[in-house]
N, C-alpha and C positions, 0 to 999 in steps of 0.2 A: 310503817309510816315514819317519815323522817322530817325533821325540822332543821333549819339552819342553826349552827352552833351559837351559843350565847357568847357575847364578848363584853367585858367590863371596861375595856380601854376606851379612851376618848376617840372620837372620829378623827381619822387622819393619822393616828399613831400606829395602829395595826390594821392589817387587811380585815375587812368584815366577813369575807367568804373563806371557808375552810376548803382547801383543794381536795381533802380526803373525804369530805362529807358525802359527796355523791357516791363514791365507792362503798362507804360504810352503809349508806341507804340501800344500795343494791344487795349487799351482803345480808342485811337484816331482812329485807323482803324475800330474798331467796331462802333463808333459813325458815322464815315463817311459812312460806308456801310448801317447803319440804315437810315440815312438821305437820302442816294441815293435811297434806296428801297422805302422809303415813298414818295419822290418826283416823282419817276417813277410811283408808284401806283396812285398818284393824277393826273399825266399827262394822264395816260391811262384812268382813270375814267371820266375825264373832256373832253378829246379829243379822243373819240374812233375811229373816222373816219379821223383823221389828217394824211395827206400823209407823215409827217415827222416821223411817228412812227418807221419805220425801222432804220433810222439814230439815233433816240433817244435810241432805244434798243441797237444798236451797240456801241454807245458812252458810255452808262451806263455800259455795260459789260466790255468795255475797262477800264473804271475808276475802276470798281470793282476788276479788276485784277492788274491794275497798282499801286494803293495805297498800298496794302499789299506787293506786290513784291518790291516796292521801300523801304519799311521799312525793309523787310528781307535782301535786298541787303546791306542796310546801316549798319545793325548789323552783317551781315556775313563777310563783308569786310570793316571794319572801316578804315578811312584814317590814314596813317602813320604820326607821329609827323612832323610838318613843311609842310605837303602837304595840298592842298585845298580840301574841301569836294566835293563829286560828286553832282553837282546841277542838272544834266540832269533828274534824276527821278522826282524831284519836278517840274521842268519846263514842263515835259511831263504831269504830273497830272493836273497842272494849265492850260496848253493849252487845254487839253481835256475838262476840266470843263468849260472854257470860251466858247468854241464852243457849248457845251451842253446848257449853259445858253442862248446863243443867239438863239438857236433853240427852247428851252423850258424854259421860265423864272421860272417855278416851281422849278428848281434845284438850285436856287440862295442860299438857306440856307445851301447847302453843303459846303459853304465857311467857316463855323465856324471851323471845324477841320483843314481846310487848313490854316486858320489864325494862329493857334497854331503851326502847322507844319512849316510854314514859319518863325515864331518867334524863334523857337528852332533850325532851320537849318541855318538861315542867321544871320550875324551880324546886329546890330540895324540899322545902316545907310542904309542897303539894305532891311531889313525886314519891316521897317515902310512904305516906298513907296509901297511895295508889298501889305501890309495890306490896304493902302489907295485905291489902284487900285481895289482890291477885293471888298472892301466896296462900291466903286462907281458902280461897275458892279452889285452888289446886289440891290442897289437903282434903277439903270436903269431897272433891271429885275422886281422889284416891280411896277415901273411906267408902264411897258409894259403889266402888267396883265390886262385882260379885266375888265371892270367896272370902277366905280369912283376911283380916287386916294385917298388912305387913308394916311393922313398926318403922323399918328403914324408909319405906315410901312416905310415911307420915313425917319423919324427921328430916328427910333429905330436902324437900322443897324450901322450908324456912332457912336451912343452912345455906343452900345455893343462893337464895334471894338475898340473905344478909351479906354473904361474901361478895356477890355481884354489886350490891349497892355500895358497900364500903369501898371496894376497889374503884368503882366508877366515880364516887364522890372525891376520893383521894386524887385520882387522876385529873378530875375537873379542877380541884383547888390548885394542883400543880400547874395546870394549863393557865389558870388565872394568874398565878404568880409569874409564870414565864411571859405572859402577855403584858403584865404590868412592868416587868423588867425590860422587855423590849421597848415598851413605850418610854420608860425612863431613859434608856440608852439613846433612843432617837431624839428625845427632848434634850438630853445632854449634848448630843452631837450637834444639834441645831444651835444650842447656846455656845458651844465651843467654837463653831464656825463663826457665829456673830462676834465672839470675843476676838478671834483671830483677825476678822475683818477690821474691828476697831483698832487692834494693836498695829495691824498693817497700815491703817490710815494714819495713826499717830507717828509711826516710824517714818512713813513717807513725808509727813508734814515736818518732822524734825530734820530729815535729810534735806528737804527743800530750804528750810530756814538756814541750815549750815551752809549750803551751797550759795544762797543769796548773800549771806553775811560775808563769806570768804571771797566772793568774786565781785558781784555787782556793787554791793555796798562799799567795799574797800576801794573799788575803782572810782565810784562816784565821789567818795571822800577825797581821793587824790585829785580828781578833776576840780573839785571845789577849792582845794587849797591852791592849786596852780592858777586857777582863774582869779582868785582873790589876790594872789601875788601879782598877776599881770595887771589887775585893775589898780593896785597901789603904785606900780612903776610905769604905768602907761605914758604919763606925761613926762616924767623925769628920765626914763630910760626906755624908749620905745623898742630898742633891739631886744633887751631882756624880756620885756612884756611879750613880744612876739614869740620869743623862745618858749616862754611859759605856755602860751596859747597852743603852739605846735605840739609841745609835750602833752598838754591836755587832750589835743586831738588824737595823739597816738594812744593815750590811755583809753579814750573813748572807743577807738578802733579795736583795741584788745578786748575791752568790755563787750563790744558787739560780738566778737568772735566767741567769747566765753558764753554769752547769752545763747547764741545759736547752738553751741555744743551742749549747753545746759538743757536746752529744749529737747535735744535729741538724746540726752542722757549719755553723753560721751565723756571720755577722759579729759582732763584739763588740756588746754591748747599747748602748754609747755611740754607735755608728755606725748604729744602726737608725733607721728612719723618715726616711731621707734626710738625716741630719745629716752635716755635713762634718767633716773632720779637725780644722780649727781650732776648730770649735764643741765637738767632743768633748774636745780638749785644754784648752780654757777651762773646761769643766765639771769635768774631772779636777782642775785646779788649785784651783777653788773648793771642791770636795768634800774634797780633801786638806787644805786650810787649815781647813775646818770640823771635820773629824773628828780629825785628828792634832794640831792646834794649831800645825803648822809652816806659816808663811806661804809660800804658793806663788803667784807671779804668772805670767801668761801674756802673751807678746808675739808679735805676728804681723809679720813683716818681708817686704815684697814683696806682689805681687798673687797671690792663691791661684790655682792651676791645678788642674783635675781630676786626681786620682790614681787609679790602679787600686785596686780594693777590697783586694787583697793588700798593697799598699804602705801604705794607710791603716791597715789592721789591724796591720801590723808596727810602724809608728811609734807607734801608740797602746800596743801591748803593751810596747814598749821604754820609753816614758815611764812606764807603770805600774811596771815592774820597777825602773827607775832611782830613782823616788821612794820605792819600798819600801826600797831600799838606803840612800837618804839618811835615811829615817825611822829605820831600825834601826841604822845603823853610823856615820853621819857626825857626829852630835851638832851638827847645823847649826841656825842661828837663822832662816834663810830659804833659799828655793830659787826657781828660775825655769825656766820652759819657754819656749823661743824656737823658733818654726817659721819658717824662712826659705825663700823661693822665689828661687833665684839664676839662673833662666833655664835652666840645663842640669841642675840637680839640686835636690832638696828636702832641707833639712838641719834636723834637730831637735836642739837643744842643751838638755841638762838640767844646770843649774849649781847649786851649793850653796856656802855659806861655812863648811863644816864643817872637821873636823880634817885632811882630806886624807890622802894616803899617797904613798909612793914607788912610782911605776909601775915594774914589772919591766922591766929593760933600758934605762931612761932614764938618761942621764948626769946631768942636772940635775933630773930629776923632771918638769918641765912639758914639754908638747908631744910626748909619746911616744905612739906608736900602741898600741892596746889589745893586750895579750898575754894569755897563759894563766896568768901567774904569780900568786902569792898577792898579796893587797892590793888586787886589783881589786874594784869594787863587786860585791856578791853573794858574795864570798869572804872578807869580813871585812877589817878594817884591816891595813895592813902593820906588822910589828913595829917599824919605824923611826919610825912616826908617834907623836906625843906623846899621852899618856893614852889608850892603846889601849882600845877597847871590848871587852867580853867576846867570846870566840871564838864564831863562828856555830854554830848547832845542827847536829848530824849530819844529813847529807842536803842541807845548803845548799851554796851555792857554784856554782849553775848560771846566775847572772845574765848575766855577759858571754858565756859560750859560747852561751847561748840567743839573746842579741841578735845575736851574730856570725852564727849559723846562719840567723836570719831574714833578715838583710841579705844574706848570701851568696846565698840563693835569688833575690834580686831584683837582684843585681849591685851591691849597695851596700857601704859600708865603715863601720867603727866605730872611733872614736878616743877615747882617754881622756887628758885633761890634768889632772895633779894634782901636788901637792907637799905635804909635811908642813906643816900649819898654814895652807895657802893655799887650801883648798877643792878642789873637783873639778868638771870639766866633761866630760860624756859627749856626744859628737857622733855622730849617726847620719845618714849621707848616702845618698840613693837617687837614681840618675840618672833624669832625665826624658826621655821620648821627644821628639826634636826636632820642633818644629812646622813644618809645611810652609807657606811663605808662598804666597798665591795669585799666580798668574802675571799680570803686567800685560798688558793688551790691547795689541797692537801697532797 
């Protein structure tokens, strides 16, 4: 008789049904029926005229039907979670076997399958006393057999029962540990998946914030400045005012194109149609000079090498953001973009001759690495700078953090060199993949 295996894991962590339980039940039932038939054959051959033969035959038939029926019932109607197992089939089989052993000690060895059935059906605190009682009955049956008592047959049943119980309980504990480990692994996998989803959401949110800051926000800022300039000169110089309005309309058109490409998660418009990074930076310098009146020149240093699309997009966005900071905060008369290919890295320098500022954490100002402190481009000028510009509008101040975040994703670095009255240089460096030289033929 077989019952579904016990499981200590929570529902949903491990499967409740053991796929090998059915095969094990068939094996136990077959072994029990084989031992029962062998014991019956031995009894009939050694006691052909015994008056107990009808009782032995009836009890043997009852056992032959009760054991498989109990197993079938256990698998057909397994107990619901939280309910006790049905123990009456096991009690019926054990009761019939006890009566049969008392009538014919030859059936004592049928206890071996019953020992495993009891161990699998009952908890350890109940199964061990049952195994001890079955073993004692087997020893009594061996002693009652006619002839001299064999000490080996008396000592063998307890040894076999103790060994079987110890091995079974050990394997059961190992199975419990494995089930607990599998449950922990599945729980950890769910937690890891949830963490990855959260990290992915945060990364996407950061990407969206950087894209909006470097495209739409900068474009809207330029439009605002142009429209304000047009409003101031509308009556005194209508031609200049109309020029500002047309320029603002051009900026709005580019912003609209950027927004559409942004929605479709495409590369910047300046890098479309196969344009290279140096071409896009040269166009950016020319457009900035024409629209804002701030002369911006572009210089290419070294032989250009192909860059990944992500690196090109990051450097272009950094150039756009840095020039916007120069235009709004630096009060500069000129700026320069320099793209350098140095063999192992690509470096973009954005320099201006504006008022500069004291870089946070720098002893003398110049040569300090970019920090998070105030005074960095995108966060407004430092209070120590001469003739400070008006404070940035609320919601600004994302320039350097956005630049650093872009470069961090590509393994790059951002450096700011500045001092009051000496201008500012923002340097963005991205490592290049080492080029493999072709092997020389031997």
